C-alpha angles and dihedrals in degrees: 000000000000091000090054091050092048092047091051091047092050092048092049091048092049091048091051094048095050096044115090118221097210138026109254119209125218121237090256092054091049091051091047091051091049092050090050091051092050090048091051090050092051091050091050092049091049091051091049091051091048090051091049091049091050091049091049092050091051 
């Protein structure tokens, strides 16, 4: 019975050690996400400027 308990304990410990808690991004993925965020910000700013120009014309 002790061998079964030790085996189970070792398997659970190994499973915990080799399982990552969070998804880690590579440097390329981080850069891609940053570029997308900047692009979204530029698009939002362009839309805001277009709205302001339309309001000024009216």
